[in-house]
TIRO-2110 file (N, C-alpha, C; in Angstrom, 1 decimal):
// TIRO-2110
314.2, 144.7, -9.0, N, 1, A
313.7, 147.0, -9.2, CA, 1, A
312.5, 147.0, -10.4, C, 1, A
312.3, 148.2, -9.5, N, 2, A
311.1, 148.2, -11.1, CA, 2, A
312.0, 148.8, -12.0, C, 2, A
310.7, 148.9, -13.0, N, 3, A
311.1, 148.7, -14.7, CA, 3, A
311.2, 150.6, -15.1, C, 3, A
310.7, 150.7, -14.5, N, 4, A
310.9, 152.6, -14.3, CA, 4, A
312.2, 153.1, -13.9, C, 4, A
313.0, 154.0, -14.0, N, 5, A
313.6, 154.7, -12.7, CA, 5, A
313.1, 155.9, -12.2, C, 5, A
313.4, 155.8, -11.2, N, 6, A
313.1, 156.9, -10.3, CA, 6, A
312.3, 158.1, -10.5, C, 6, A
311.6, 158.5, -10.4, N, 7, A
311.5, 160.1, -10.3, CA, 7, A
312.0, 160.9, -10.3, C, 7, A
312.2, 162.3, -12.2, N, 8, A
312.9, 163.3, -11.3, CA, 8, A
311.9, 164.2, -9.5, C, 8, A
313.3, 165.2, -9.4, N, 9, A
312.7, 166.4, -8.8, CA, 9, A
311.0, 167.1, -9.4, C, 9, A
312.6, 167.0, -10.3, N, 10, A
310.9, 168.2, -11.9, CA, 10, A
309.7, 167.6, -12.1, C, 10, A
309.6, 165.8, -12.4, N, 11, A
308.8, 165.7, -12.4, CA, 11, A
307.6, 164.9, -10.8, C, 11, A
308.1, 165.1, -9.9, N, 12, A
307.6, 165.3, -8.7, CA, 12, A
306.5, 166.5, -8.8, C, 12, A
307.9, 167.2, -9.0, N, 13, A
306.2, 168.8, -9.4, CA, 13, A
305.6, 168.5, -10.4, C, 13, A
305.8, 168.4, -11.6, N, 14, A
304.4, 168.3, -12.3, CA, 14, A
303.2, 167.0, -11.8, C, 14, A
304.5, 166.0, -11.1, N, 15, A
303.0, 165.7, -10.7, CA, 15, A
301.7, 166.4, -9.4, C, 15, A
302.3, 166.9, -8.6, N, 16, A
301.8, 167.5, -7.8, CA, 16, A
301.1, 168.8, -8.8, C, 16, A
301.5, 170.1, -9.9, N, 17, A
301.2, 170.3, -10.8, CA, 17, A
299.9, 170.2, -10.8, C, 17, A
299.5, 168.8, -11.4, N, 18, A
298.6, 168.1, -11.9, CA, 18, A
297.9, 168.0, -11.4, C, 18, A
297.8, 167.7, -9.6, N, 19, A
297.2, 167.6, -8.4, CA, 19, A
296.4, 169.1, -8.2, C, 19, A
297.0, 169.9, -8.5, N, 20, A
296.1, 171.3, -8.3, CA, 20, A
296.8, 171.9, -7.4, C, 20, A
298.4, 170.9, -7.2, N, 21, A
298.4, 170.9, -5.6, CA, 21, A
299.9, 172.2, -5.4, C, 21, A
299.6, 173.3, -4.1, N, 22, A
301.2, 174.3, -4.5, CA, 22, A
302.0, 173.3, -3.5, C, 22, A
303.1, 174.1, -4.3, N, 23, A
304.6, 174.2, -3.4, CA, 23, A
305.0, 174.8, -3.4, C, 23, A
306.2, 174.9, -2.5, N, 24, A
307.2, 175.7, -2.4, CA, 24, A
308.6, 175.4, -1.9, C, 24, A
309.5, 175.5, -2.7, N, 25, A
310.5, 174.7, -3.0, CA, 25, A
311.8, 175.7, -2.8, C, 25, A
313.1, 175.3, -1.5, N, 26, A
313.5, 175.7, -1.4, CA, 26, A
315.2, 174.7, -1.4, C, 26, A
316.4, 175.6, -2.4, N, 27, A
318.0, 174.2, -2.6, CA, 27, A
318.3, 174.9, -1.2, C, 27, A
319.2, 174.3, -0.7, N, 28, A
320.1, 173.9, 0.5, CA, 28, A
321.4, 173.2, -0.1, C, 28, A
322.6, 173.4, 0.9, N, 29, A
322.7, 172.9, 1.1, CA, 29, A
322.4, 171.0, 0.9, C, 29, A
323.1, 169.5, 0.7, N, 30, A
322.5, 168.4, 1.4, CA, 30, A
323.2, 168.7, 2.2, C, 30, A
322.4, 168.2, 3.4, N, 31, A
321.2, 167.6, 4.7, CA, 31, A
321.6, 166.3, 4.5, C, 31, A
322.5, 164.7, 5.9, N, 32, A
321.8, 164.0, 4.9, CA, 32, A
320.9, 163.1, 7.3, C, 32, A
320.8, 164.6, 8.1, N, 33, A
320.7, 164.0, 9.5, CA, 33, A
320.1, 165.5, 9.8, C, 33, A
318.6, 165.2, 10.8, N, 34, A
317.8, 166.6, 11.2, CA, 34, A
319.0, 167.2, 11.9, C, 34, A
319.8, 167.2, 13.0, N, 35, A
321.0, 167.9, 13.4, CA, 35, A
321.3, 168.5, 12.1, C, 35, A
321.7, 168.1, 11.4, N, 36, A
322.4, 169.4, 10.4, CA, 36, A
320.8, 170.0, 9.8, C, 36, A
319.6, 169.8, 10.0, N, 37, A
318.9, 170.6, 9.0, CA, 37, A
318.5, 171.6, 9.8, C, 37, A
318.8, 172.1, 10.7, N, 38, A
318.1, 173.0, 12.1, CA, 38, A
318.3, 174.3, 11.6, C, 38, A
320.2, 174.4, 10.7, N, 39, A
320.0, 175.8, 10.3, CA, 39, A
319.1, 176.3, 9.4, C, 39, A
318.2, 175.8, 8.3, N, 40, A
317.2, 176.1, 7.6, CA, 40, A
315.6, 176.1, 8.1, C, 40, A
316.1, 176.0, 9.8, N, 41, A
314.3, 176.7, 10.5, CA, 41, A
313.5, 177.8, 9.9, C, 41, A
314.3, 178.9, 9.8, N, 42, A
314.3, 180.4, 10.3, CA, 42, A
313.4, 180.1, 8.6, C, 42, A
314.6, 179.6, 8.2, N, 43, A
314.1, 180.2, 6.5, CA, 43, A
312.9, 179.0, 5.3, C, 43, A
312.4, 177.7, 7.2, N, 44, A
311.2, 177.4, 6.1, CA, 44, A
310.6, 177.4, 6.8, C, 44, A
309.2, 177.6, 7.6, N, 45, A
308.4, 177.5, 8.7, CA, 45, A
307.8, 176.7, 8.0, C, 45, A
306.4, 176.1, 9.2, N, 46, A
305.8, 174.3, 8.9, CA, 46, A
306.8, 173.1, 10.1, C, 46, A
306.0, 171.9, 10.6, N, 47, A
306.0, 170.7, 10.8, CA, 47, A
307.8, 170.2, 10.2, C, 47, A
309.6, 170.0, 10.3, N, 48, A
310.5, 169.5, 9.4, CA, 48, A
309.8, 168.1, 9.7, C, 48, A
310.1, 167.2, 8.8, N, 49, A
310.7, 166.0, 8.8, CA, 49, A
311.3, 164.9, 9.5, C, 49, A
311.2, 163.8, 9.7, N, 50, A
312.5, 162.9, 9.9, CA, 50, A
311.7, 161.6, 9.8, C, 50, A
312.6, 160.7, 8.9, N, 51, A
311.5, 159.7, 8.0, CA, 51, A
312.4, 158.0, 8.9, C, 51, A
311.9, 157.2, 8.7, N, 52, A
312.4, 155.7, 9.3, CA, 52, A
311.9, 155.1, 8.1, C, 52, A
311.8, 154.7, 7.7, N, 53, A
311.5, 153.1, 6.0, CA, 53, A
312.5, 151.5, 7.4, C, 53, A
311.6, 151.2, 7.2, N, 54, A
311.9, 150.6, 8.6, CA, 54, A
310.5, 148.8, 7.4, C, 54, A
311.6, 147.6, 8.5, N, 55, A
310.5, 146.2, 7.4, CA, 55, A
310.4, 145.7, 9.2, C, 55, A
309.2, 144.6, 9.0, N, 56, A
308.7, 143.9, 10.6, CA, 56, A
309.3, 142.9, 9.4, C, 56, A
309.0, 141.6, 10.3, N, 57, A
309.3, 140.4, 10.8, CA, 57, A
308.9, 139.8, 9.1, C, 57, A
308.0, 139.7, 8.5, N, 58, A
307.2, 139.7, 7.2, CA, 58, A
308.3, 139.9, 6.5, C, 58, A
308.3, 141.2, 5.9, N, 59, A
309.6, 141.7, 5.5, CA, 59, A
308.3, 142.4, 4.5, C, 59, A
307.5, 143.0, 5.7, N, 60, A
306.3, 144.0, 5.0, CA, 60, A
307.0, 145.2, 5.4, C, 60, A
307.2, 146.5, 4.6, N, 61, A
307.6, 148.0, 4.7, CA, 61, A
306.4, 148.6, 5.2, C, 61, A
308.2, 149.5, 5.5, N, 62, A
306.8, 151.1, 6.8, CA, 62, A
307.5, 152.1, 6.5, C, 62, A
307.1, 152.9, 6.1, N, 63, A
308.1, 154.6, 5.6, CA, 63, A
307.0, 155.3, 7.6, C, 63, A
307.6, 156.3, 8.1, N, 64, A
307.2, 156.8, 9.1, CA, 64, A
308.0, 157.8, 8.9, C, 64, A
307.3, 159.4, 8.2, N, 65, A
306.8, 160.4, 8.7, CA, 65, A
306.0, 160.9, 9.4, C, 65, A
307.3, 161.3, 10.6, N, 66, A
307.4, 162.5, 12.4, CA, 66, A
307.6, 163.5, 11.8, C, 66, A
307.4, 164.6, 12.7, N, 67, A
307.9, 165.7, 13.5, CA, 67, A
309.2, 164.8, 13.5, C, 67, A
310.3, 165.7, 12.9, N, 68, A
311.8, 166.4, 13.1, CA, 68, A
312.6, 166.4, 14.3, C, 68, A
311.9, 166.1, 15.5, N, 69, A
311.8, 165.7, 16.7, CA, 69, A
311.9, 164.6, 17.9, C, 69, A
310.8, 164.3, 17.7, N, 70, A
309.3, 163.3, 17.0, CA, 70, A
310.6, 162.2, 17.9, C, 70, A
309.9, 161.1, 19.1, N, 71, A
310.7, 159.7, 19.1, CA, 71, A
309.9, 158.8, 19.2, C, 71, A
309.6, 157.6, 18.8, N, 72, A
309.0, 156.3, 18.1, CA, 72, A
310.4, 155.3, 18.0, C, 72, A
309.3, 154.5, 19.6, N, 73, A
309.8, 153.2, 20.5, CA, 73, A
310.1, 152.2, 19.0, C, 73, A
311.0, 152.3, 18.9, N, 74, A
311.4, 151.0, 17.8, CA, 74, A
310.7, 149.7, 17.9, C, 74, A
311.0, 149.3, 19.2, N, 75, A
310.4, 147.9, 19.8, CA, 75, A
308.8, 148.0, 20.5, C, 75, A
308.8, 148.8, 20.5, N, 76, A
306.8, 148.8, 20.3, CA, 76, A
306.1, 148.7, 18.6, C, 76, A
307.0, 150.2, 17.9, N, 77, A
305.2, 150.8, 16.7, CA, 77, A
305.4, 149.9, 16.2, C, 77, A
305.1, 148.5, 15.8, N, 78, A
304.8, 147.4, 15.6, CA, 78, A
303.4, 147.3, 15.3, C, 78, A
303.5, 147.6, 16.8, N, 79, A
301.5, 147.1, 17.1, CA, 79, A
300.7, 148.4, 17.1, C, 79, A
301.8, 149.9, 16.6, N, 80, A
300.9, 151.0, 16.3, CA, 80, A
299.9, 150.2, 15.0, C, 80, A
301.0, 149.6, 14.7, N, 81, A
301.8, 150.1, 12.9, CA, 81, A
300.8, 148.0, 12.6, C, 81, A
300.6, 147.7, 13.1, N, 82, A
300.0, 146.2, 11.9, CA, 82, A
301.0, 145.7, 11.5, C, 82, A
302.5, 145.9, 12.3, N, 83, A
303.9, 145.7, 11.2, CA, 83, A
303.8, 143.7, 12.8, C, 83, A
304.1, 142.7, 11.8, N, 84, A
304.4, 141.3, 12.6, CA, 84, A
305.5, 141.0, 13.1, C, 84, A
306.0, 141.6, 14.7, N, 85, A
306.4, 141.2, 15.0, CA, 85, A
307.5, 143.1, 15.2, C, 85, A
308.5, 142.4, 16.7, N, 86, A
309.6, 144.2, 16.0, CA, 86, A
310.0, 144.8, 14.8, C, 86, A
310.5, 145.7, 14.0, N, 87, A
311.0, 145.4, 12.7, CA, 87, A
312.2, 146.6, 13.3, C, 87, A
313.3, 146.2, 11.9, N, 88, A
314.2, 146.8, 11.8, CA, 88, A
314.5, 147.7, 10.5, C, 88, A
314.9, 147.4, 10.6, N, 89, A
315.6, 149.5, 9.2, CA, 89, A
315.8, 148.7, 7.9, C, 89, A
315.0, 149.2, 8.0, N, 90, A
314.9, 148.1, 5.6, CA, 90, A
316.7, 148.6, 5.5, C, 90, A
316.9, 147.8, 4.9, N, 91, A
318.0, 148.2, 3.3, CA, 91, A
318.2, 149.2, 2.5, C, 91, A
319.4, 149.7, 2.9, N, 92, A
319.4, 151.1, 0.7, CA, 92, A
319.0, 150.6, -0.1, C, 92, A
319.4, 149.2, -0.2, N, 93, A
318.8, 149.2, -2.0, CA, 93, A
317.5, 148.8, -2.0, C, 93, A
316.6, 148.5, -0.9, N, 94, A
315.4, 148.7, -1.1, CA, 94, A
314.7, 149.3, -0.9, C, 94, A
315.8, 150.1, 0.2, N, 95, A
314.7, 152.1, 0.0, CA, 95, A
314.7, 152.1, -1.9, C, 95, A
315.7, 152.2, -1.8, N, 96, A
316.1, 152.3, -4.4, CA, 96, A
315.3, 152.2, -4.4, C, 96, A
315.3, 150.4, -4.4, N, 97, A
313.7, 150.1, -5.4, CA, 97, A
312.4, 150.6, -5.1, C, 97, A
312.1, 150.2, -3.9, N, 98, A
311.0, 150.8, -3.4, CA, 98, A
310.2, 152.3, -3.6, C, 98, A
311.4, 153.2, -3.4, N, 99, A
311.5, 154.9, -3.6, CA, 99, A
311.4, 155.2, -3.6, C, 99, A
312.5, 154.8, -3.9, N, 100, A
313.6, 156.2, -5.3, CA, 100, A
314.1, 156.9, -4.8, C, 100, A
314.8, 157.1, -3.4, N, 101, A
316.2, 157.3, -3.2, CA, 101, A
317.2, 156.6, -2.0, C, 101, A
317.7, 157.2, -1.6, N, 102, A
319.1, 156.5, -1.2, CA, 102, A
319.0, 158.0, 0.5, C, 102, A
319.6, 156.8, 1.4, N, 103, A
319.9, 157.3, 3.5, CA, 103, A
319.8, 158.8, 3.2, C, 103, A
318.6, 159.0, 3.9, N, 104, A
318.8, 161.0, 4.0, CA, 104, A
318.3, 161.4, 2.8, C, 104, A
318.0, 161.1, 2.2, N, 105, A
316.6, 161.4, 1.5, CA, 105, A
315.4, 161.3, 1.5, C, 105, A
315.2, 160.0, 2.8, N, 106, A
314.3, 160.0, 3.2, CA, 106, A
313.0, 160.7, 2.9, C, 106, A
311.7, 160.5, 2.4, N, 107, A
310.4, 160.9, 2.3, CA, 107, A
309.9, 161.0, 1.3, C, 107, A
308.6, 160.6, 2.8, N, 108, A
307.4, 160.7, 1.5, CA, 108, A
307.1, 160.9, 0.3, C, 108, A
307.2, 162.0, 0.2, N, 109, A
307.9, 161.6, -1.4, CA, 109, A
307.9, 160.6, -2.3, C, 109, A
308.5, 159.9, -1.7, N, 110, A
309.1, 158.4, -2.4, CA, 110, A
308.1, 158.1, -2.8, C, 110, A
306.5, 158.2, -2.3, N, 111, A
305.0, 157.7, -3.1, CA, 111, A
305.6, 157.5, -4.1, C, 111, A
305.2, 158.0, -4.3, N, 112, A
305.8, 158.4, -6.0, CA, 112, A
306.3, 157.1, -8.1, C, 112, A
307.1, 156.6, -6.5, N, 113, A
307.9, 155.8, -7.9, CA, 113, A
307.9, 154.7, -6.3, C, 113, A
306.7, 155.1, -5.9, N, 114, A
306.9, 153.1, -5.5, CA, 114, A
305.6, 152.1, -5.9, C, 114, A
305.0, 152.0, -7.2, N, 115, A
304.4, 152.2, -8.4, CA, 115, A
303.7, 150.7, -7.6, C, 115, A
304.3, 150.4, -7.4, N, 116, A
304.1, 148.3, -7.1, CA, 116, A
303.1, 148.5, -5.0, C, 116, A
302.9, 148.9, -4.8, N, 117, A
302.9, 149.8, -3.7, CA, 117, A
303.2, 148.4, -2.5, C, 117, A
304.5, 148.9, -2.4, N, 118, A
305.6, 147.8, -1.7, CA, 118, A
305.6, 147.6, -0.9, C, 118, A
304.9, 149.5, 0.3, N, 119, A
305.2, 149.9, 1.5, CA, 119, A
303.9, 150.7, 1.2, C, 119, A
304.1, 150.5, 3.0, N, 120, A
302.3, 151.3, 3.5, CA, 120, A
303.4, 152.6, 4.1, C, 120, A
302.8, 153.9, 4.3, N, 121, A
302.8, 155.2, 4.4, CA, 121, A
302.1, 155.2, 6.1, C, 121, A
302.7, 156.1, 7.4, N, 122, A
302.2, 156.3, 8.2, CA, 122, A
303.3, 157.4, 7.8, C, 122, A
302.1, 158.8, 8.7, N, 123, A
302.0, 160.3, 9.3, CA, 123, A
302.7, 160.1, 10.4, C, 123, A
302.8, 160.5, 10.9, N, 124, A
301.8, 160.3, 12.5, CA, 124, A
301.5, 161.3, 13.1, C, 124, A
300.1, 161.6, 13.5, N, 125, A
299.6, 162.6, 13.3, CA, 125, A
299.8, 163.5, 14.1, C, 125, A
300.8, 164.2, 14.8, N, 126, A
300.7, 164.7, 16.1, CA, 126, A
301.5, 165.5, 15.0, C, 126, A
302.6, 164.8, 13.4, N, 127, A
302.8, 166.2, 12.8, CA, 127, A
301.5, 166.5, 12.2, C, 127, A
301.2, 165.6, 11.6, N, 128, A
300.0, 166.2, 10.5, CA, 128, A
298.6, 167.2, 11.4, C, 128, A
299.0, 167.9, 12.3, N, 129, A
298.5, 168.5, 13.0, CA, 129, A
299.2, 170.3, 12.4, C, 129, A
300.1, 170.0, 12.0, N, 130, A
300.8, 171.7, 11.3, CA, 130, A
300.3, 171.3, 10.0, C, 130, A
300.0, 172.6, 9.8, N, 131, A
299.4, 172.8, 7.9, CA, 131, A
299.9, 172.9, 7.3, C, 131, A
301.6, 173.1, 7.1, N, 132, A
302.5, 172.8, 6.4, CA, 132, A
303.4, 171.5, 7.4, C, 132, A
303.3, 170.9, 6.0, N, 133, A
304.6, 169.8, 6.3, CA, 133, A
305.6, 170.4, 5.4, C, 133, A
307.0, 170.0, 5.8, N, 134, A
308.2, 170.1, 5.3, CA, 134, A
308.9, 168.3, 4.2, C, 134, A
309.1, 168.3, 3.4, N, 135, A
309.8, 167.4, 2.4, CA, 135, A
311.0, 167.4, 1.8, C, 135, A
311.4, 166.2, 1.3, N, 136, A
312.7, 166.3, 0.6, CA, 136, A
312.0, 165.9, -0.6, C, 136, A
312.4, 167.1, -1.1, N, 137, A
311.3, 166.2, -3.0, CA, 137, A
313.1, 165.4, -3.9, C, 137, A
312.8, 164.4, -2.6, N, 138, A
313.3, 163.4, -4.0, CA, 138, A
315.3, 163.1, -4.4, C, 138, A
315.3, 164.1, -3.1, N, 139, A
316.9, 164.6, -3.4, CA, 139, A
317.2, 164.9, -1.8, C, 139, A
318.5, 165.3, -0.8, N, 140, A
318.3, 166.0, 0.3, CA, 140, A
318.6, 167.3, 0.3, C, 140, A
319.5, 167.6, -0.8, N, 141, A
319.2, 168.8, -1.2, CA, 141, A
318.1, 170.4, -1.5, C, 141, A
317.5, 169.8, -0.8, N, 142, A
316.3, 171.2, -1.2, CA, 142, A
315.1, 170.4, -0.2, C, 142, A
314.6, 171.1, 0.4, N, 143, A
313.3, 170.8, 1.0, CA, 143, A
311.8, 171.5, 1.0, C, 143, A
310.5, 170.8, 0.4, N, 144, A
310.0, 170.9, -0.3, CA, 144, A
308.8, 171.1, 0.7, C, 144, A
307.6, 172.5, 0.7, N, 145, A
306.7, 173.1, 1.6, CA, 145, A
305.5, 172.6, 0.4, C, 145, A
304.1, 171.7, 1.8, N, 146, A
303.1, 171.5, 1.0, CA, 146, A
301.8, 171.0, 2.4, C, 146, A
300.9, 171.9, 2.1, N, 147, A
299.2, 172.1, 3.9, CA, 147, A
299.5, 170.0, 3.9, C, 147, A
300.4, 169.4, 4.3, N, 148, A
298.5, 168.5, 5.3, CA, 148, A
298.4, 167.9, 4.2, C, 148, A
297.0, 168.2, 4.5, N, 149, A
296.2, 167.8, 3.1, CA, 149, A
296.7, 167.7, 2.7, C, 149, A
296.8, 168.2, 1.4, N, 150, A
297.2, 167.3, 0.4, CA, 150, A
298.7, 166.3, 0.4, C, 150, A
299.4, 166.7, 1.5, N, 151, A
300.4, 165.6, 1.5, CA, 151, A
299.7, 164.4, 1.7, C, 151, A
298.4, 164.2, 1.9, N, 152, A
297.5, 163.1, 2.0, CA, 152, A
296.6, 163.4, 0.4, C, 152, A
296.6, 164.2, -0.1, N, 153, A
296.1, 163.5, -1.3, CA, 153, A
297.5, 163.4, -2.1, C, 153, A
298.7, 163.8, -2.0, N, 154, A
299.9, 163.6, -2.7, CA, 154, A
299.3, 161.5, -3.2, C, 154, A
298.9, 161.4, -2.4, N, 155, A
299.9, 159.8, -1.3, CA, 155, A
299.0, 159.0, -2.0, C, 155, A
297.3, 159.8, -1.6, N, 156, A
296.4, 159.0, -2.4, CA, 156, A
296.4, 159.3, -4.3, C, 156, A
296.5, 160.0, -4.3, N, 157, A
296.6, 160.1, -6.3, CA, 157, A
297.8, 158.6, -6.2, C, 157, A
299.5, 158.4, -5.5, N, 158, A
299.5, 157.4, -6.3, CA, 158, A
299.4, 156.6, -5.9, C, 158, A
298.3, 156.0, -5.7, N, 159, A
298.0, 154.7, -4.9, CA, 159, A
297.9, 154.9, -3.6, C, 159, A
298.0, 154.9, -2.6, N, 160, A
298.7, 154.9, -1.2, CA, 160, A
297.3, 155.8, -0.4, C, 160, A
297.3, 154.8, 0.5, N, 161, A
296.3, 154.9, 1.3, CA, 161, A
297.6, 155.1, 2.6, C, 161, A
297.5, 156.4, 3.6, N, 162, A
298.7, 156.8, 4.6, CA, 162, A
298.2, 156.7, 5.6, C, 162, A
298.1, 155.7, 6.5, N, 163, A
297.8, 155.1, 7.4, CA, 163, A
297.7, 156.6, 8.4, C, 163, A
296.8, 157.5, 9.5, N, 164, A
297.9, 158.8, 10.0, CA, 164, A
296.7, 158.3, 11.4, C, 164, A
298.5, 157.8, 12.4, N, 165, A
298.8, 156.8, 13.8, CA, 165, A
299.5, 158.4, 14.4, C, 165, A
299.0, 157.6, 15.5, N, 166, A
299.9, 158.7, 16.5, CA, 166, A
301.1, 157.1, 17.1, C, 166, A
302.7, 157.8, 16.8, N, 167, A
303.2, 156.6, 16.7, CA, 167, A
304.6, 157.3, 17.9, C, 167, A
304.3, 158.7, 17.3, N, 168, A
305.8, 159.2, 18.8, CA, 168, A
305.3, 159.1, 20.5, C, 168, A
305.9, 159.8, 20.8, N, 169, A
305.8, 159.5, 22.4, CA, 169, A
306.3, 160.9, 22.6, C, 169, A
END
C-alpha cells in the first residue's frame, strides 16, 4: 500500500487550482450508482461518467471512464486497451490502495493517489467530445465539473498519460 494517506477533496482542489484548472463542485447526497445520480442531471450540465476499475490476466489495472449510459463490452475491451486476456473487475482493496477511493466513489480524479502509476487510465473518446466532464472529487457525495481538456492536463500532471480511445458501443 502507498505510504501516503489518500488525498482529500480539498487537496484535489488545491492541486487543480495549482494547475490553473477551473472547476465547480456541487455537493449532494451520496450516490453509489449511475441510476441514483440521474436526479442531478438538471443541476449539473456536461458529460456524466461511470468508471470501471478492471484488471487483466497479468494483474495490470485499468480505469475506464465512459459516459454514464455507454456500454462497454468486457469480453472484448482488452483488445482495445492493450490488456492481456479478458478483464475482470478489480477488488475493492486494490481500488483503495491504488486510487484511494471506495466502490461507488470511483473517479478519474483517483489518478492523484496513484503515485506509483499502477493504473492505466482510459478516457472514452465519445465522453471526451463533451466540453465539460463530471467526476466525483474522491468521494461520492459531490460532483466536480471540469473541461474535458483539463481532465487530460490533470492526469498528465499526476504522471499519467491517459489513453483516449473509443471503448464503448
